[in-house]
C-alpha positions as CSV (number, residue, x, y, z in Angstrom):
1,X,3.2,-2.6,66.2
2,X,3.8,-1.6,69.8
3,X,5.9,1.4,70.4
4,X,8.5,-0.6,72.5
5,X,9.2,-2.9,69.5
6,X,10.3,-0.1,67.1
7,X,13.7,0.5,68.8
8,X,16.9,-1.3,67.8
9,X,17.7,-4.3,70.0
10,X,20.1,-3.9,72.9
11,X,21.5,-6.8,75.0
12,X,20.9,-5.3,78.5
13,X,22.4,-8.5,80.1
14,X,25.8,-7.4,78.9
15,X,27.5,-5.3,81.6
16,X,29.3,-3.0,79.1
17,X,25.9,-2.2,77.4
18,X,24.3,-1.5,80.7
19,X,27.1,0.8,81.7
20,X,26.9,2.7,78.3
21,X,23.1,3.0,78.9
22,X,23.6,4.6,82.3
23,X,26.3,6.9,81.0
24,X,24.1,8.0,78.1
25,X,21.1,8.6,80.4
26,X,23.2,10.7,82.7
27,X,24.6,12.9,79.9
28,X,21.1,13.4,78.5
29,X,19.7,14.3,81.9
30,X,22.3,17.1,82.2
31,X,21.2,18.5,78.8
32,X,17.5,18.2,79.7
33,X,18.2,20.1,83.0
34,X,19.8,23.0,81.2
35,X,16.8,23.3,78.9
36,X,14.2,23.1,81.7
37,X,16.2,25.6,83.8
38,X,16.2,27.9,80.9
39,X,12.5,27.8,80.4
40,X,11.7,28.1,84.1
41,X,14.3,30.9,84.4
42,X,12.6,32.8,81.6
43,X,9.2,32.6,83.2
44,X,10.6,33.5,86.6
45,X,12.3,36.6,85.2
46,X,9.3,37.6,83.2
47,X,6.6,37.3,85.9
48,X,8.5,37.8,89.1
49,X,11.0,40.2,87.8
50,X,8.3,42.4,86.3
51,X,6.9,43.0,89.8
52,X,10.2,43.5,91.6
53,X,12.0,45.8,89.2
54,X,11.5,49.5,89.6
55,X,10.3,51.4,86.4
56,X,13.7,53.1,85.9
57,X,15.4,49.7,85.9
58,X,13.2,48.0,83.2
59,X,15.9,47.9,80.6
60,X,18.0,45.5,82.8
61,X,15.0,43.2,83.1
62,X,14.5,43.2,79.3
63,X,18.2,42.4,78.9
64,X,18.1,39.6,81.4
65,X,15.0,38.0,79.8
66,X,16.7,38.3,76.4
67,X,19.9,36.6,77.7
68,X,18.0,33.7,79.4
69,X,15.9,33.2,76.2
70,X,19.1,33.2,74.1
71,X,20.8,30.7,76.4
72,X,17.7,28.5,76.3
73,X,17.6,28.5,72.5
74,X,21.3,27.7,72.4
75,X,20.8,24.8,74.8
76,X,17.9,23.5,72.7
77,X,20.3,23.2,69.8
78,X,22.2,20.7,71.9
79,X,19.1,18.8,73.2
80,X,20.0,15.6,71.3
81,X,20.8,12.1,72.1
82,X,24.5,12.0,73.3
83,X,25.1,8.8,71.3
84,X,23.8,9.5,67.9
85,X,22.7,13.2,67.9
86,X,19.0,12.5,67.1
87,X,16.6,15.1,68.5
88,X,13.9,13.4,70.7
89,X,10.6,14.0,68.9
90,X,7.1,13.1,69.7
91,X,3.8,12.8,68.1
92,X,0.3,13.6,69.4
93,X,-3.1,12.6,68.1
94,X,-6.4,14.0,69.1
95,X,-9.8,12.9,67.9
96,X,-13.1,14.5,68.9
97,X,-16.6,14.4,67.5
98,X,-15.9,17.3,65.1
99,X,-12.2,17.3,64.5
100,X,-9.1,15.2,64.2
101,X,-5.6,16.6,64.7
102,X,-2.0,15.5,64.5
103,X,1.0,17.3,65.7
104,X,4.7,16.6,65.9
105,X,7.4,18.3,68.0
106,X,10.2,18.0,70.5
107,X,9.5,15.4,73.2
108,X,10.1,16.9,76.6
109,X,10.4,13.7,78.5
110,X,11.8,11.0,76.1
111,X,12.5,7.5,77.4
112,X,14.6,6.2,74.5
113,X,16.2,7.5,71.4
114,X,14.3,6.7,68.2
115,X,17.6,6.7,66.3
116,X,19.9,4.4,68.1
117,X,17.6,2.9,70.8
118,X,19.7,4.1,73.7
119,X,17.9,4.9,76.9
120,X,17.6,8.6,77.6
121,X,15.8,8.0,81.0
122,X,17.5,6.3,83.9
123,X,14.1,5.5,85.4
124,X,13.0,3.7,82.2
125,X,16.3,1.8,82.0
126,X,16.0,0.7,85.7
127,X,12.4,-0.4,85.0
128,X,13.4,-2.6,82.1
129,X,16.4,-4.0,84.0
130,X,14.0,-4.9,86.9
131,X,11.7,-6.7,84.4
132,X,14.7,-8.6,83.0
133,X,15.8,-10.0,86.4
């Protein structure tokens, strides 16, 4: 079965459904940005801040890094589909000559919600709408 066929059916020809899809994608994008900003802020504080902070000010750097990590973890708790609350998860397979591996985790760039089928990516929604017309 193709991946695109496992989602619930949505009638994207209906104006109300399209509007809901755009709103859902916009709300998810805001949540996604908070998570990405938190990760990037943590790395920036850790690598750049370590070079710029004087040795007698290190406790402030540690506190700042802790607060950004804490905020990122809290935002990850809200990294869910705005419609149904499903956490976007992904699967990865890898097969080499000697090993085979399977891993599952949070999908950083989901296109659709596996639970309700709503679009989480405006770009993917526009791509499908373009194919329909």
